[in-house]
Structures are given as structure tokens and as C-alpha cells.
C-alpha positions in Angstrom: 31.2 -2.0 -35.9 28.2 -1.7 -38.2 25.9 1.2 -37.5 22.9 -0.9 -36.4 25.1 -3.1 -34.1 26.6 0.1 -32.6 23.2 1.5 -31.8 22.0 -1.8 -30.4 25.0 -1.8 -28.0 24.4 1.8 -26.9 20.7 1.3 -26.3 21.2 -2.0 -24.5 23.6 -0.3 -22.1 21.6 2.8 -21.5 18.2 1.1 -21.0 19.6 -2.1 -19.4 17.7 -4.2 -21.9 17.2 -7.8 -20.6 18.7 -10.7 -22.4 15.3 -12.2 -23.3 14.7 -9.2 -25.6 15.1 -10.5 -29.1 17.7 -9.1 -31.5 14.9 -8.5 -34.0 13.3 -6.0 -31.5 16.6 -4.3 -31.1 17.3 -4.1 -34.8 13.8 -2.5 -35.3 14.7 0.1 -32.6 18.1 0.7 -34.1 16.6 1.3 -37.6 14.5 4.1 -36.2 17.2 5.5 -33.9 19.8 5.8 -36.6 17.6 8.4 -38.5 17.9 10.7 -35.4 21.0 12.4 -34.3 21.5 13.0 -30.5 24.3 15.3 -29.6 25.1 18.2 -27.2 27.7 20.9 -26.9 27.8 20.6 -23.1 30.6 18.3 -21.8 28.6 16.3 -19.2 28.2 12.6 -18.6 24.6 13.0 -19.5 25.6 13.9 -23.1 26.7 10.3 -23.6 23.4 8.8 -22.6 20.5 8.6 -25.0 18.0 8.5 -22.1 19.2 11.9 -20.7 19.7 14.0 -23.8 17.0 16.7 -24.0 14.7 16.9 -27.0 15.8 20.4 -27.9 19.2 19.0 -28.8 18.3 16.9 -31.8 17.9 17.0 -35.5 16.9 14.5 -38.1 19.7 13.7 -40.5 17.8 14.4 -43.7 14.2 14.9 -44.7 14.3 12.5 -47.6 11.9 9.5 -47.7 9.7 11.1 -45.0 6.6 9.1 -45.9 8.6 5.9 -45.5 9.9 6.9 -42.1 6.4 7.8 -40.8 5.4 4.2 -41.5 7.8 3.0 -38.8 7.2 5.8 -36.3 4.8 3.9 -34.0 7.8 2.2 -32.4 6.3 1.6 -29.0 3.7 -0.7 -30.5 6.2 -2.5 -32.6 8.4 -3.2 -29.6 5.5 -4.1 -27.4 4.4 -6.8 -29.8 7.5 -8.9 -28.9 8.6 -7.9 -25.4 7.2 -6.6 -22.2 10.6 -5.0 -21.3 9.7 -1.7 -19.7 13.1 -0.1 -20.4 12.9 -0.9 -24.1 9.3 0.3 -24.3 10.4 3.6 -22.6 13.2 4.0 -25.1 10.8 3.6 -28.0 8.3 6.0 -26.5 11.1 8.5 -26.3 11.9 8.2 -30.0 8.2 8.3 -31.0 7.9 11.7 -29.4 10.9 13.0 -31.3 9.3 12.0 -34.5 6.1 13.6 -33.6 7.9 16.8 -32.9 9.9 16.6 -36.2 6.7 15.9 -38.2 5.1 19.1 -36.8 8.2 21.2 -37.4 9.4 19.7 -40.7 8.2 22.4 -43.1 9.5 25.4 -41.2 12.9 23.9 -40.3 13.6 22.6 -43.7 13.0 25.9 -45.3 14.8 28.0 -42.7 18.0 26.1 -42.1 20.7 24.4 -44.0 23.5 22.3 -42.5 26.9 23.9 -42.4 30.2 22.6 -43.8 31.5 19.4 -42.5 35.0 18.7 -41.1 36.8 15.5 -40.3 36.9 16.5 -36.6 33.1 17.1 -36.6 32.4 13.7 -38.1 34.3 12.0 -35.3 32.3 13.7 -32.6 28.8 12.7 -33.9 27.3 10.1 -31.7 25.2 8.1 -34.2 25.2 9.5 -37.7 27.4 12.1 -39.5 25.8 15.4 -39.4 27.0 19.0 -39.2 25.0 21.9 -37.8 25.8 25.6 -37.7 25.7 27.2 -34.3 22.7 29.4 -35.3 20.8 26.3 -36.3 21.5 24.6 -33.0 20.6 27.7 -31.0 17.3 28.3 -32.8 16.3 24.6 -32.5 17.1 24.6 -28.8 15.3 27.9 -28.3 12.2 26.7 -30.2 11.8 23.7 -27.9 12.3 25.3 -24.5 9.9 26.8 -22.1 10.7 30.3 -21.0 13.3 30.2 -18.3 14.0 33.9 -17.6 12.0 33.8 -14.4 13.9 30.8 -12.8 14.8 32.0 -9.3 11.8 34.3 -9.0 10.5 32.1 -6.2 12.9 30.8 -3.6 12.4 27.7 -1.5 14.4 26.5 1.5 14.8 22.9 2.6 13.6 22.7 6.2 13.4 19.0 7.0 15.0 15.8 5.6 14.0 12.2 6.3 16.3 9.4 5.2 15.6 5.7 4.8 17.6 2.6 3.9 15.8 2.4 0.6 14.3 4.8 -2.0 11.2 6.6 -0.9 8.6 6.5 -3.6 5.6 8.5 -2.5 4.5 11.2 0.0 1.5 13.5 0.4 0.0 15.9 2.9 -3.3 15.3 4.7 -6.3 17.3 3.5 -6.0 19.6 6.5 -2.2 20.0 5.9 -1.4 19.1 9.5 0.2 15.8 8.7 2.2 14.2 5.9 2.7 10.5 5.1 5.6 8.6 3.4 5.6 5.2 1.7 9.0 3.6 1.2 10.7 0.7 -0.7 11.5 -0.7 2.7 7.7 -1.5 3.0 7.3 1.1 5.8 4.5 3.7 6.2 5.3 6.8 8.3 3.2 9.7 9.4 4.6 13.0 10.6 3.2 16.1 12.3 4.1 19.2 10.3 3.8 21.6 13.1 6.6 19.9 15.0 9.0 19.9 12.1 10.3 23.4 12.9 9.6 23.3 16.6 12.4 21.1 17.6 10.2 18.2 18.6 10.2 14.7 17.2 7.6 15.0 14.3 7.0 11.3 13.9 3.3 10.6 14.6 2.9 7.0 13.5 5.2 4.3 12.0 4.1 1.0 10.6 7.1 -1.2 9.6 6.6 -4.0 7.1 3.2 -2.5 6.4 3.2 -4.1 2.9 5.0 -7.2 1.6 6.6 -5.0 -1.1 7.4 -1.4 -1.9 4.7 1.2 -1.4 4.1 2.9 -4.7 1.1 5.1 -4.0 -0.8 6.8 -1.2 -4.2 8.5 -1.1 -5.9 10.3 1.8 -9.6 10.3 2.0 -11.2 13.8 1.6 -12.0 13.9 5.4 -8.5 12.7 6.3 -10.0 9.7 8.2 -8.5 7.0 6.0 -5.3 6.4 4.1 -5.1 4.0 1.2 -1.8 2.5 0.0 -0.9 0.4 -3.1 2.2 -1.8 -3.5 4.0 -4.2 -5.8 2.6 -7.0 -3.5 -0.6 -6.4 -5.6 -2.5 -5.3 -2.4 -4.4 -2.2 -1.4 -4.5 -1.5 2.3 -6.7 1.0 4.1 -5.9 2.3 7.5 -7.6 4.7 9.9 -4.7 6.6 11.6 -6.8 8.2 14.3 -8.6 5.1 15.3 -7.9 3.7 18.8 -8.1 0.2 17.3 -5.8 -1.1 14.6 -8.3 -2.0 11.9 -6.4 -2.3 8.6 -8.3 -3.5 5.6 -6.8 -5.4 2.6 -8.3 -5.4 -0.9 -7.2 -8.1 -3.3 -7.9 -8.1 -7.0 -5.0 -6.6 -9.0 -2.7 -8.8 -11.0 0.4 -6.6 -10.6 1.7 -3.4 -8.9 -1.0 -1.1 -7.7 0.1 2.2 -9.1 -2.6 4.7 -8.4 -5.5 5.3 -5.9 -8.2 7.8 -5.4 -11.2 8.2 -3.0 -14.6 9.3 -4.0 -15.6 12.7 -2.7 -18.2 11.1 -0.3 -15.7 8.3 0.7 -18.1 5.5 -0.3 -15.8 4.2 -3.1 -12.1 3.8 -3.8 -10.7 3.8 -7.3 -7.6 1.9 -8.2 -5.5 0.9 -11.2 -2.6 -1.6 -11.5 0.4 -1.7 -13.8 -0.8 -4.6 -16.0 -4.6 -4.5 -15.6 -5.4 -1.7 -18.1 -8.6 -0.8 -16.3 -9.8 1.1 -13.3 -11.5 -0.8 -10.4 -14.2 0.7 -8.3 -14.3 -0.7 -4.7 -17.3 -0.4 -2.5 -15.9 0.6 0.9 -18.9 -0.8 2.8 -18.7 -4.3 1.3 -14.9 -4.1 0.5 -15.6 -5.6 -2.9 -15.1 -4.4 -6.5 -18.4 -3.3 -7.9 -17.4 -1.9 -11.3 -14.6 -1.8 -13.8 -13.9 1.1 -16.2 -12.4 -0.5 -19.4 -11.0 1.1 -22.5 -7.2 1.7 -22.0 -4.9 -0.4 -24.2 -2.0 -0.3 -21.8 -1.1 0.2 -18.1 -2.8 3.0 -16.2 -0.4 5.0 -14.0 -2.6 7.7 -12.7 -6.2 8.5 -11.9 -7.8 11.7 -10.6 -11.3 12.6 -9.6 -13.3 15.9 -10.1 -15.9 15.3 -7.4 -17.8 18.5 -8.2 -18.4 17.4 -11.8 -18.6 13.7 -11.1 -15.7 12.9 -13.5 -12.9 10.4 -13.3 -9.7 11.0 -15.3 -7.2 8.2 -16.1 -3.9 8.2 -18.0 -1.2 5.7 -18.8 1.1 4.2 -21.3 -1.4 4.1 -24.2 -0.8 7.9 -24.4 -4.4 8.9 -23.7 -6.2 10.7 -20.9 -9.7 9.2 -20.7 -12.8 10.8 -19.1 -15.4 8.7 -17.3 -18.8 9.6 -15.9 -18.9 8.5 -12.3 -22.7 8.8 -12.0 -23.5 6.8 -15.1 -20.3 4.8 -14.9 -19.6 5.1 -18.5 -16.9 6.3 -20.9 -17.2 9.9 -22.1 -14.2 10.8 -24.2 -10.4 10.9 -24.5 -7.6 13.3 -25.1 -4.7 11.8 -27.1 -1.1 12.7 -26.2 2.2 11.9 -27.9 3.9 9.7 -25.3 3.2 7.6 -22.2 1.8 9.3 -19.1 3.3 8.9 -15.6 1.0 11.1 -13.6 -2.1 13.4 -13.9 -3.1 16.5 -11.9 -6.3 18.6 -11.9 -6.7 22.2 -11.0 -8.4 22.4 -7.6 -12.2 22.6 -7.4 -13.8 26.0 -7.0 -11.3 28.1 -8.9 -13.5 28.5 -12.0 -11.4 26.5 -14.4 -10.4 22.8 -14.9 -7.1 22.0 -16.5 -5.3 18.7 -16.6 -1.6 18.4 -16.4 0.0 15.2 -17.7 3.6 14.2 -16.8 5.2 12.2 -19.6 8.0 9.6 -19.8 10.0 11.9 -22.1 10.2 14.7 -19.5 7.5 16.9 -21.0 4.3 18.1 -19.4 1.0 18.5 -21.3 -1.5 21.1 -20.3 -4.9 19.8 -21.4 -8.4 21.4 -21.7 -11.0 18.7 -20.8 -13.9 20.8 -22.2 -12.4 21.1 -25.6 -10.6 17.7 -25.4 -7.4 19.4 -26.6 -3.9 20.2 -25.7 -3.3 23.8 -24.8 0.5 23.7 -24.3 3.5 21.4 -23.9 6.1 22.3 -21.3 9.7 21.1 -21.8 12.0 22.0 -18.9 12.9 18.6 -17.6 15.6 16.5 -19.2 14.3 13.0 -18.2 11.1 11.3 -17.1 8.7 13.7 -15.5 7.3 11.6 -12.6 4.7 13.8 -11.0 2.7 17.0 -11.4 0.6 18.9 -8.9 -1.3 22.2 -9.0 -1.1 24.5 -6.0 -4.2 25.4 -4.0 -5.1 28.4 -6.3 -4.3 26.6 -9.5 -1.7 29.2 -10.3 1.5 27.2 -10.2 2.4 23.7 -11.3 4.9 21.6 -9.3 6.8 18.8 -11.1 9.4 16.2 -10.3 11.8 14.4 -12.6 14.3 11.6 -13.0 16.8 14.4 -13.9 17.0 15.0 -10.1 15.1 18.3 -10.2 11.8 19.7 -8.9 10.3 22.5 -11.1 7.7 25.2 -10.3 5.9 26.6 -13.3 3.8 29.8 -13.3 0.7 29.5 -15.5 0.3 33.3 -15.3 3.8 34.2 -16.7 4.1 30.8 -18.6 7.6 30.4 -17.2 9.6 28.3 -14.8 9.9 30.3 -11.6 11.9 27.9 -9.4 14.1 24.8 -10.0 15.2 22.8 -6.9 18.3 20.6 -7.2 18.6 19.4 -3.6 18.2 15.7 -4.3 21.2 13.5 -5.3 19.3 11.0 -7.4 16.0 10.7 -9.3 13.1 12.6 -7.9 10.1 10.3 -7.8 7.3 12.6 -6.5 6.6 16.1 -5.3 3.4 17.5 -3.8 2.1 20.9 -2.7 0.7 21.6 0.8 -3.1 22.0 0.5 -3.0 25.6 1.6 0.5 26.9 2.4 3.5 27.3 0.3 5.2 24.2 1.4 6.1 21.1 -0.7 7.3 17.6 -0.1 9.4 15.5 -2.4 10.7 11.9 -2.5 13.7 10.4 -4.2 15.8 7.4 -5.2 18.5 9.0 -3.0 16.6 7.4 -0.1 15.3 10.7 1.2 12.1 12.8 1.5 12.5 16.5 1.9 10.2 19.3 3.0 10.6 22.7 1.5 8.9 26.0 2.2 8.9 29.2 0.3 11.3 31.7 1.9 9.3 34.3 3.9 6.7 31.8 5.0 6.8 32.1 8.7 5.0 28.9 9.6 
């Protein structure tokens, strides 16, 4: 089989590319992929999947014709011209990030390392192209691309409660007071639980609304006072409920053309902010009139996450155009943007009142960017997940970062020691979200394994 045809076959299987994707798109993707070698020494099933091979286990075949290669690097945009296939776009974003890394490291790597001698056996084991690397080359490349991991296990968390459903559970979050937590599922159900009853032997279910949406619930936001819960779904609707009201008075907001992916309340609860998968803008809803009163426009692709800094009057938005944009909520205008290398799944801000504001951005390649919004710059890139990083969340003191990934893990990263201090592997499938408790050392996660799980740090007596 010709090399391009072989790569097309591999990528099609891994990313489940739909038939309507044109062969021309796939050939373009193959032309870029065949300049990159993916391989691993570890004998795992993941080593055979392009989507799951970590970035630290790669090396470009040669550095010749580098300028020509750079001309084809913006692969995501090339693919996006011809197809809206999310899987193919994700694959191209993955490769774009590899090239960005290689561009930055080219000079040092080229001078410091030379390929070792080739053997016939080695050539047969290469996945895409023939390439031989010495052990030292591989080890140094891997080491240069990893976050410190010596502190893994420094923090220990125990699973204390598990909720199962017939379908994947996409989203969960704690109430602002921390007394309750809420789940949204692919089975269209919304469930609220009382945290204090979890370890007390009582039934913790506080409220259940079956068929709450017509589709899967993708996002949930509590209002700052805890009086309202907003949900977004692939039925294109936003629903707002008051869980403590004696009268069932749900509100529906219509206006998105596709899945509602992210929601956020204003600090004073007068407005709700939302973004959908295909709208490329943020809507501002007046909660008195229940109508959209403003649109923040400027993104060139889907927005997957919005966050608000109520103290500073700022809105942050991030998505597949690889930018984090800052908006002035008072003047309702654009301020600036921070570019990143790959698409963004989720954003998190350090809590108000701790004296610093950092932005964490979870990326489709598994990495996490730590950004300084004052300097409009990237401070650090964390790489300890092996697949899509789906969520990020700072703890109440802004000292640790929680993350979830399609690699089935939940990570806890210490900003003080700049190291991963815990890695939870309880889930049996992709972890879709993870959130800290607003004050205690508890966390909740949701997964494609049809479960939500509560963890607490060992030693927490609550």
C-alpha cells in the first residue's frame, strides 16, 4: 500500500472519519502526517492509535525543506475549508500542535542529537516512516516534553460515592455553598444531591427531573447565590430552574443554532451568558425580559467555554479558533486576545480575592496552558495528559489545578511545586469533567463510563 493511502486508512479508522469527507481532504492530512513519526516503546493498545500517542514520543523525520513544511502547517484551516467533520478537525489540530512544538525546538534538537544506526528489524516496527532513534535521544525528548511527575501520589484522594446512569454523564458541579451538587446526563436527566447525606447513610438525592431536556445536557451553571441553575443541551435550548422554589417555574431560552456548550451567570444575576457549538459568538440574556440583549462577536470558530471575573467586569471566552478573548462587560466591547497553539475545550480562572488572576486553558491535544491575562501571554504549558483535556478548575485558594481527560485520568497539579501531585484512575472510560468543591478538598467527576464519582482528600473528616 502506498504511504499516503496507508496513512489515510489509519487516520480514518482512528478518527472515524465520515464517508462524506473528501479524499482530497484526507490526502492533505496524510501529506502532513507522513512528515511526523509516532512511535512508542511501551506495548499498549494506545501505542497503535495516533489519537492517543503522547506528544513527547514523537520526532520529525528530517529537518530538510523546513520552510516548505511550514507553509502547510495550518492544517486545521485547510481541513475546515472542505469539511465540518469534528473528528478530522481534531486530528489536524493535533498535528498542528506537534509542528508548533517542533518549530520551537528545531535548532536545539538538530544540533544536540543524531539518529542512531538503522536495522531491518527497526524499520519494520516504525508506524509511518522509517526512522531510527537512539535510546538517549528518545529519553531526552520525552523528558523535555513532560511536566515534573516526582510528586505524583503526594496527595491522596479516596472515592466515597458513585452514581451510575444508563448513558454517559457529561457535566456536574457543586452549588456555591457546597451543600449540593448537580448532574446532567446524556439520558436528558437533571439530578441534585445533598452532599451531607452522602457519607451519612441516607439517600442523598434531593431532586430529579427526568427528560428535563430533549437532548443530552452538556453544561450546567449555578447562579452566584445558588438560587438558579441554568442548563444547556444539544436540543439548542437553555433552561433555567429555581430548585428551592415551591412552584415549578422553569424558563426556556431559544436562540442558539446548535448545541449550547457553555453558560455563566453575571455576578449580580441580572444576565446570563451563553455560547453554542456553531454560533461563534457569546449571547447576553437579560434575565428580566428573558431576551438576548447583546452579542460578543470576534471568534472565528466554535466557543466551548466562557468564564466571568465579576470583580474586574471581564468576560473570557475560548474555543476552537485557538484564542482566549477578553471582553469588557461594562462597555460591552472587545479588549484583547491571547493566542494559543490548539483548540480550547475549557477555561478556568483563579478565584476572586486571592491577589492574582491566571487563566487555565484545556486543549484538545491534552495540554493545559497557564495564561497571564495582564501580560496577554502564556506562562507555561503543562503536558501530563495523553488525550483531550476536557476540563480545568482551580481550587478555592488558587493553589492547585484540577483537570480531566479522555485518557481516563483526573490530574491535580500544584502551582507551588509545579508538579502533578495526584493522578486518579478510577474511571473506566473518558473523563468528561471534574470540579473542585468551593471550600473543601472534595471533587466530583463525570465520565463516558456512565458514572459520576465523588472523591475527598484522605484525612478530610467531613
